[in-house]
C-alpha positions as CSV (number, residue, x, y, z in Angstrom):
1,M,0.0,0.0,0.0
2,T,1.1,3.4,-0.6
3,P,1.5,5.7,2.4
4,L,-0.4,9.0,2.8
5,F,1.3,11.8,4.8
6,F,0.3,14.6,7.2
7,T,2.4,17.0,9.2
8,A,2.4,16.8,13.1
9,P,2.0,20.2,14.9
10,D,5.9,20.3,15.4
11,G,6.3,19.9,11.8
12,T,7.3,16.1,11.6
13,R,6.0,14.3,8.5
14,L,3.9,11.2,9.6
15,A,2.5,8.4,7.3
16,Y,-0.7,6.7,7.5
17,Y,-2.5,4.2,5.4
18,E,-6.3,3.7,4.5
19,L,-8.2,0.6,3.6
20,G,-12.0,0.2,2.9
21,E,-14.9,2.1,3.2
22,G,-17.5,2.7,6.0
23,R,-17.3,3.6,9.8
24,P,-13.8,4.9,10.5
25,L,-11.5,2.7,12.5
26,L,-8.3,3.8,13.9
27,L,-5.6,1.2,14.1
28,I,-2.4,2.1,16.1
29,H,0.5,-0.4,15.9
30,G,3.1,-1.4,18.3
31,Y,6.6,-0.5,19.2
32,I,9.4,-1.2,16.7
33,S,6.6,-2.5,14.3
34,D,4.6,-0.3,11.8
35,A,1.2,-0.3,10.1
36,H,2.0,-3.0,7.5
37,T,3.8,-5.3,9.8
38,N,1.2,-5.2,12.7
39,W,-1.9,-5.2,10.7
40,M,-1.1,-6.7,7.3
41,K,2.0,-8.6,6.9
42,F,1.3,-12.0,8.6
43,V,-2.4,-12.2,8.7
44,P,-4.9,-9.9,6.8
45,T,-6.2,-8.1,9.9
46,A,-6.8,-5.0,8.4
47,Q,-8.4,-6.4,5.3
48,R,-10.6,-8.3,7.4
49,L,-11.9,-5.2,9.1
50,A,-12.3,-3.6,5.8
51,D,-14.3,-6.3,4.5
52,A,-16.6,-6.1,7.4
53,G,-17.5,-2.4,6.4
54,F,-14.9,-0.3,8.1
55,R,-12.7,2.5,6.9
56,V,-9.4,1.3,8.3
57,I,-6.9,4.0,9.2
58,M,-3.5,2.8,10.0
59,P,-0.8,5.4,11.1
60,D,2.8,4.8,11.3
61,L,3.9,6.4,14.6
62,R,6.8,8.9,14.6
63,A,10.1,6.9,14.7
64,H,8.4,4.0,12.8
65,G,7.7,2.9,9.2
66,A,7.3,5.5,6.6
67,S,6.9,8.4,9.2
68,D,9.9,10.8,10.1
69,K,12.5,9.2,12.6
70,P,14.2,12.5,14.1
71,H,17.5,12.1,16.2
72,D,16.7,15.3,18.0
73,P,15.6,14.6,21.6
74,A,13.3,17.5,21.5
75,A,11.2,15.6,19.0
76,Y,10.2,13.3,21.8
77,P,8.5,15.3,24.6
78,K,6.0,13.4,26.8
79,D,2.7,12.2,25.2
80,V,4.0,13.3,21.8
81,L,2.4,10.2,20.2
82,T,-0.9,11.1,21.4
83,D,-0.5,14.7,20.0
84,D,0.3,13.0,16.6
85,M,-2.9,10.9,16.7
86,F,-5.1,13.9,17.7
87,A,-3.6,15.6,14.6
88,L,-4.2,12.8,12.5
89,V,-7.9,12.5,13.4
90,A,-8.1,16.3,13.0
91,H,-6.5,16.1,9.5
92,L,-8.7,13.3,8.6
93,G,-12.0,15.0,10.1
94,P,-14.0,12.0,11.6
95,T,-16.0,13.0,14.4
96,D,-17.6,9.5,15.2
97,L,-14.9,6.6,14.9
98,D,-13.7,3.3,16.6
99,A,-10.3,3.0,17.6
100,A,-7.8,0.1,18.5
101,G,-4.1,-0.2,19.3
102,Y,-1.5,-3.0,19.8
103,S,0.7,-2.7,22.6
104,L,2.3,0.8,22.4
105,G,-0.7,1.5,20.4
106,A,-2.9,0.6,23.1
107,R,-1.1,2.8,25.5
108,T,-1.2,5.4,23.1
109,L,-5.1,5.1,22.7
110,S,-5.4,5.0,26.4
111,R,-3.6,8.5,26.7
112,M,-6.0,9.8,23.8
113,L,-8.9,8.8,26.5
114,A,-7.3,10.1,29.4
115,R,-7.2,13.5,27.5
116,G,-10.7,13.3,26.5
117,F,-10.8,11.3,23.4
118,R,-14.2,9.3,23.1
119,P,-14.6,6.8,20.2
120,G,-17.8,4.8,20.0
121,R,-15.6,1.7,21.0
122,A,-12.0,1.1,21.8
123,I,-9.9,-2.0,21.8
124,F,-6.6,-2.5,23.8
125,A,-4.7,-5.4,22.2
126,G,-1.4,-6.9,23.7
127,M,-2.0,-4.8,26.8
128,G,-2.5,-5.5,30.6
129,L,-3.3,-3.2,33.3
130,E,0.3,-2.4,34.5
131,G,1.4,-1.5,30.9
132,L,-1.1,1.5,31.1
133,T,-0.6,2.5,34.5
134,R,3.2,2.0,34.2
135,A,4.6,3.2,31.1
136,D,8.2,3.0,32.1
137,R,8.1,-0.6,33.4
138,R,9.9,-2.0,30.4
139,A,11.9,1.1,29.5
140,D,15.2,-0.2,30.6
141,H,14.7,-3.5,28.9
142,F,14.3,-1.7,25.4
143,R,17.1,0.7,26.2
144,N,19.4,-2.2,26.9
145,I,18.3,-3.9,23.4
146,L,18.6,-0.5,21.5
147,T,22.0,0.5,22.7
148,N,23.7,-2.9,22.8
149,L,22.8,-4.2,19.4
150,G,24.7,-7.4,18.5
151,S,25.6,-8.6,22.0
152,H,22.5,-10.5,23.0
153,A,22.4,-14.1,23.5
154,K,20.9,-16.2,20.6
155,G,17.5,-17.2,21.8
156,S,17.1,-14.6,24.6
157,P,13.9,-12.2,24.8
158,E,16.5,-9.3,23.8
159,W,17.7,-11.3,20.6
160,F,14.1,-11.7,19.5
161,V,13.5,-8.1,19.9
162,E,16.7,-7.4,17.9
163,A,15.7,-9.6,15.2
164,F,12.4,-8.1,14.8
165,L,13.9,-4.7,14.6
166,K,16.1,-5.9,11.8
167,T,13.0,-7.2,10.1
168,S,11.1,-4.0,10.3
169,G,14.1,-1.9,9.5
170,G,13.9,0.1,12.6
171,D,15.8,3.2,13.6
172,A,17.5,2.2,16.9
173,V,18.5,5.8,17.7
174,A,14.9,7.3,17.1
175,L,13.2,4.3,18.8
176,N,15.5,4.8,21.8
177,L,14.5,8.6,22.2
178,L,10.9,7.8,21.8
179,I,10.8,5.9,25.0
180,D,11.3,9.3,26.9
181,A,7.6,10.3,25.4
182,F,6.0,7.4,26.9
183,E,3.3,8.2,29.8
184,G,1.2,6.1,32.1
185,T,-2.2,6.8,33.2
186,D,-3.6,6.7,37.0
187,E,-5.8,3.4,37.5
188,A,-8.3,5.7,38.8
189,V,-8.6,7.6,35.6
190,L,-9.1,4.4,33.6
191,R,-11.6,3.3,35.8
192,G,-13.6,6.0,35.0
193,W,-13.8,5.3,31.0
194,D,-17.4,4.4,30.7
195,L,-17.2,3.3,26.9
196,P,-17.2,-0.2,25.4
197,V,-13.6,-1.6,25.6
198,G,-12.3,-4.9,24.4
199,V,-8.9,-6.2,25.9
200,V,-7.4,-8.8,23.4
201,C,-4.3,-10.5,24.5
202,G,-2.5,-13.6,23.9
203,T,-2.8,-16.3,26.8
204,D,1.1,-16.4,27.1
205,D,1.6,-12.5,26.9
206,F,2.4,-11.0,30.1
207,D,4.7,-8.3,28.7
208,N,2.4,-5.4,29.6
209,G,0.9,-6.9,32.8
210,N,-2.5,-8.7,33.3
211,A,-4.9,-8.2,30.4
212,Q,-7.9,-10.0,32.3
213,A,-7.3,-7.5,35.2
214,L,-7.3,-4.4,32.8
215,A,-10.7,-5.6,31.4
216,E,-12.1,-6.1,34.9
217,A,-11.1,-2.7,35.7
218,L,-13.0,-0.9,32.9
219,P,-16.5,-0.2,33.5
220,Q,-17.5,-1.8,30.2
221,G,-14.3,-3.9,29.6
222,R,-14.6,-7.3,27.8
223,Y,-11.7,-9.7,27.7
224,Y,-10.8,-11.9,24.8
225,P,-7.9,-14.4,25.3
226,I,-6.3,-15.5,22.0
227,P,-3.4,-18.0,21.4
228,G,0.2,-16.8,21.5
229,N,2.7,-14.3,23.3
230,H,3.3,-10.7,22.7
231,M,5.1,-11.4,19.6
232,S,3.2,-14.1,18.0
233,A,-0.4,-13.3,18.9
234,V,-0.5,-10.3,16.2
235,T,0.2,-13.1,13.7
236,K,-2.8,-15.1,14.6
237,P,-6.2,-14.9,12.8
238,E,-7.9,-15.0,16.2
239,L,-6.8,-11.2,16.5
240,A,-9.3,-10.2,13.9
241,D,-11.7,-12.8,15.2
242,A,-11.8,-11.1,18.5
243,M,-11.7,-7.6,17.0
244,L,-14.5,-8.3,14.8
245,D,-16.8,-10.0,17.6
246,F,-16.2,-7.0,19.8
247,L,-16.9,-4.5,17.1
248,A,-20.2,-6.4,16.1
249,R,-21.6,-5.9,19.7
């Protein structure tokens, strides 16, 4: 797919993709990934959502994919990804839409909710309660990977992340700087989000905490366990199955 572009408030050029027609559905990918890898490469999640009648909007977050990857620390203030997503929604103009995110995409969506965004329905995938409330809980893990490339033991969690970085063509400098922008949300705030929220997570995925606890903390949360861990669940057709089931309710 050919990327489209818009300009963030700070002048950063950001890419996004569109697929299908119908009700707008914002899909935000995970850290070190991109729109194509997260939603299209392994299984046709985006295509299935488009076929179900959605206008699927898939950004490449700053420092990812076809978007700019600045090496200036000033390009990564707290919550900048949230600012970028608000700018994308304003650029495209929909006032009534649904939204979903995987991993960092889910945290970015949660920050949008914390700052007043209210889609019709929201989906947090690859995310648990602690991943939303403590955005720094895995920061050192990723900093170690990104600043010590080539030194991780084969088969280790760090090695697998580095292998994924190579596959996605990620920019280690920009991705490391982006960590400074991550922001958590108090549990009391998310307990006040009274809108339908689906929580979709691999049964072997504990990278971002407890997904079932997140669903239970949300007033209208619904938990969808699917096969896989944090890296593999996104490659399963069950991800789209769960999303479609939730969006049909």
